C-alpha positions, 0 to 999 in steps of 0.5 A: 491649446495655445498658439504656442503649444500648437507649434511643434517644439524646434530642436537645436540648430533649428532656433534662429539664435542657433541657427545663426550662431551655427551659421557664425561658426561656419563663417568664422571657419570660412574666414580663418581658413580662407583669410576672407574679409569679415564683411565679405563673408558676412555679405556672402551669408547674408545674399547666398546661403540663408534661406534655402536647405541643402536640397534647395527646397526653402526653410519653409519647405523644410521647417527650417526657421531663418537664421537670426541674420544680426546675431550672425552678423554681431558675433562674426563681428565681435570675434574678428574684433576680438580675435586676440583677447578671445584667443587668450581667454579660450588658451587660459581655459585650455589645457597647456598641453592643449594649445588652441592652435592644437584644436579642430578649426571648426571646434577653434570658430565655436569656442571663440564665438562663445567666447566672444557672447561669455566675454561680451556679458549680455546672455547669461551663461547658462543659456550661452552653455546650452546654446554652443553645445547645441551647436557642438552636436550640429558639427560633431558627433564625438565626444568634442560636444563635452569638451566644448561644455568643460571649456565653456563651463570653465571660461563663464565661471573664470570670467564671472569671478574676475568680474565679481572682483572687479566690481568689488574692487571698483566699490570699495571706498578710498 
């Protein structure tokens, strides 16, 4: 058996990159609700929250891997630096009768984080949709994960169409 086959398969929020996204959503929620400065919240997470579980045991004791702290910090900074743009991207995707301000604050933070990563375009859409579905399941047990799936699918398709259109425009001869 290979080394990978000997390891148990990690689920959802147990994976370091997914755990980073869960933490980023928590941090964005905290920034939104308390008006905290992003750098202060990032530092608080890095110093006090990563590496422990609710019962005080280490991640090693609980078989929960350490979050990818670089990805966590990147997402929080990305959302806060692009807040207006990613808010507009999410608003374009939501039904007109459902403004972003009406969303649950955690759901709003999740969609803004996903929209920021989608806008950045560094990760494939299916990967990000899957990751943020796992994040949604970490926070919600109702219909919210389905809403996340629908919104992100629409958002990624629209962004891809816009990128393709922009590429075609720049490649056309004068």
